[in-house]
C-alpha positions in Angstrom: 0.0 0.0 0.0 1.4 3.4 -1.0 1.6 6.3 1.4 -0.8 9.2 0.6 2.1 11.5 0.2 3.5 9.4 -2.6 0.2 9.3 -4.6 -0.1 11.5 -7.7 -2.8 14.1 -8.1 -6.0 12.8 -9.6 -6.8 14.9 -12.7 -9.8 13.1 -14.0 -12.2 11.1 -11.8 -14.7 8.8 -13.6 -18.3 8.7 -12.4 -18.0 5.1 -11.3 -14.6 5.5 -9.5 -14.7 4.7 -5.8 -13.6 7.2 -3.1 -12.5 5.4 0.0 -13.0 7.0 3.4 -10.7 5.4 5.9 -12.0 4.5 9.3 -9.4 2.7 11.4 -12.2 1.0 13.4 -13.6 -0.7 10.3 -11.2 -3.5 9.4 -13.4 -5.2 6.8 -13.8 -2.4 4.3 -16.9 -4.2 3.1 -18.9 -3.1 0.1 -22.0 -3.3 2.3 -23.0 -3.0 5.9 -20.5 -0.6 7.5 -19.7 0.6 4.0 -16.9 3.1 3.7 -16.6 3.0 -0.1 -18.7 5.6 -2.0 -18.9 6.6 -5.6 -18.0 10.1 -6.6 -21.6 10.7 -7.8 -23.0 9.7 -4.3 -20.4 11.6 -2.3 -22.6 14.7 -1.6 -26.0 12.9 -1.1 -25.8 13.2 2.6 -24.5 16.7 2.8 -26.6 19.2 4.8 -26.1 22.9 5.7 -24.9 21.7 9.1 -21.9 20.3 7.4 -20.8 23.6 5.9 -17.9 25.5 7.4 -18.7 28.5 9.5 -19.3 31.6 7.3 -20.0 29.7 4.1 -23.8 30.0 4.3 -25.3 33.5 3.8 -28.6 33.9 5.6 -28.8 37.7 5.1 -28.3 39.1 1.6 -28.5 42.8 2.6 -24.7 42.6 3.0 -22.6 39.9 1.3 -19.1 38.9 0.6 -17.5 40.7 -2.4 -15.9 37.4 -3.5 -17.3 34.1 -4.7 -16.7 32.3 -1.4 -20.2 31.9 0.2 -23.6 30.3 -0.6 -27.0 31.9 -0.1 -29.7 30.0 1.6 -33.1 29.5 -0.1 -34.8 31.5 2.7 -32.4 34.4 2.3 -32.9 34.4 -1.5 -36.7 34.4 -1.1 -36.5 37.3 1.4 -34.3 39.3 -0.8 -36.5 38.7 -3.9 -39.7 39.5 -2.0 -38.3 42.7 -0.7 -37.6 44.1 -4.2 -36.1 47.5 -4.9 -37.5 50.4 -3.0 -39.3 53.7 -3.8 -41.2 56.5 -2.1 -43.2 59.5 -3.0 -44.6 62.8 -1.6 -47.4 65.0 -2.9 -48.6 68.1 -1.1 -48.8 71.9 -1.1 -48.2 74.9 1.1 -50.9 77.3 2.3 -49.0 80.6 1.8 -46.3 81.8 -0.6 -42.8 81.6 0.7 -39.6 83.3 -0.6 -35.9 82.8 -0.2 -32.7 84.6 -1.2 -30.7 81.4 -0.3 -28.2 80.2 -2.9 -27.7 76.9 -1.1 -31.1 75.4 -1.0 -34.3 75.5 1.1 -36.7 72.6 1.5 -39.8 72.9 -0.6 -42.6 72.7 1.9 -42.5 69.2 3.5 -41.3 67.4 0.4 -39.0 64.7 1.6 -38.8 60.9 1.7 -36.6 58.3 3.4 -35.8 55.0 1.8 -33.5 52.1 2.6 -31.7 51.0 -0.5 -29.9 47.8 -1.4 -27.0 49.6 -3.0 -28.4 50.5 -6.4 -28.4 54.0 -7.7 -31.5 56.1 -7.2 -33.6 58.3 -9.6 -35.3 61.4 -8.3 -38.0 63.6 -9.9 -39.7 66.6 -8.3 -41.9 69.6 -9.3 -43.0 72.9 -7.8 -44.3 76.3 -9.0 -41.6 78.9 -8.7 -40.7 82.4 -9.9 -37.7 84.8 -9.5 -37.7 88.6 -9.2 -34.4 89.2 -10.9 -32.4 86.1 -11.9 -33.5 82.4 -11.9 -35.3 80.2 -9.4 -33.8 76.7 -9.3 -35.1 73.3 -8.2 -32.9 70.5 -7.0 -32.4 67.7 -4.5 -30.7 67.2 -1.2 -29.5 63.7 -0.3 -28.5 63.2 3.3 -27.7 66.9 3.8 -25.7 67.3 0.6 -27.3 69.3 -2.2 -26.9 67.9 -5.7 -25.5 70.0 -8.5 -28.2 69.0 -11.0 -31.0 71.5 -11.2 -33.9 72.8 -13.3 -34.7 76.6 -13.4 -37.1 79.3 -14.4 -36.5 82.9 -15.2 -40.2 83.8 -15.0 -41.1 86.8 -12.8 -44.7 85.5 -12.3 -45.0 81.7 -11.8 -44.0 78.6 -13.7 -44.0 74.9 -13.1 -40.4 73.6 -12.7 -39.6 69.9 -13.0 -36.3 68.6 -11.8 -34.8 65.1 -12.3 -31.5 63.5 -11.2 -29.7 60.2 -10.9 -27.3 59.4 -8.1 -25.2 56.4 -7.0 -25.7 55.7 -3.2 -24.5 53.1 -0.8 -26.8 50.5 0.7 -28.7 51.8 3.7 -31.1 54.6 4.8 -31.2 57.8 2.8 -33.3 61.0 3.2 -34.0 62.9 0.0 -35.5 66.4 0.1 -36.8 68.6 -2.7 -35.1 72.1 -2.4 -35.3 75.4 -4.2 -32.9 78.4 -4.3 -32.0 81.5 -6.2 -29.1 82.9 -8.1 -27.1 85.5 -6.2 -29.0 88.8 -5.9 -32.5 87.4 -6.7 -35.5 86.3 -4.6 -37.3 83.1 -5.4 -40.9 82.5 -4.6 -42.6 79.1 -4.0 -46.3 79.4 -4.6 -49.1 78.3 -2.3 -51.9 75.8 -3.3 -49.9 74.6 -6.2 -48.9 70.9 -6.4 -45.5 69.8 -5.0 -44.3 66.4 -5.9 -41.3 64.2 -5.1 -40.7 60.7 -6.4 -37.6 58.6 -5.6 -36.9 55.0 -6.6 -34.0 52.6 -6.7 -32.8 51.1 -9.9 
């Protein structure tokens, strides 16, 4: 009998080859009874999740390994699939006109939503009725306290519907998105009462 260390590496195992599991308490090595000989095709028949090494089975897919070194459970896959991608919306109005000379963004009424994403980018769309006395009134979005550079604008001195849209890559987790308006330096922007304010956010 050759030592294991002297055996060459198996490069091609046939489906009917036998793999021998050595148990020193079994001296018969019988093909039946206390059988310790198994075919390659039958080797995994008795494998259960309890036999997997610690950390191999993923039961929560909200955060997973970046490498191909784990397996997802059926329950985790179902929960992830059932949850789907997220979205939220706001529709409302204000009851009196408001103005701002801010160039950094003021929330449009109560237009904000909070969503918990899975790590995909988000799309945002919002609308409000604005005007500006001198320059332009601008509509944009604030994500977690950071105003986005994308904006839509109007130079109307009376009132005009402004629709803004934007796309942003965000990390998985909770994010609060606000619809904001502001003005160019030196102007005054007006947000009009009893006009629809909308905000729609969804994850791709």
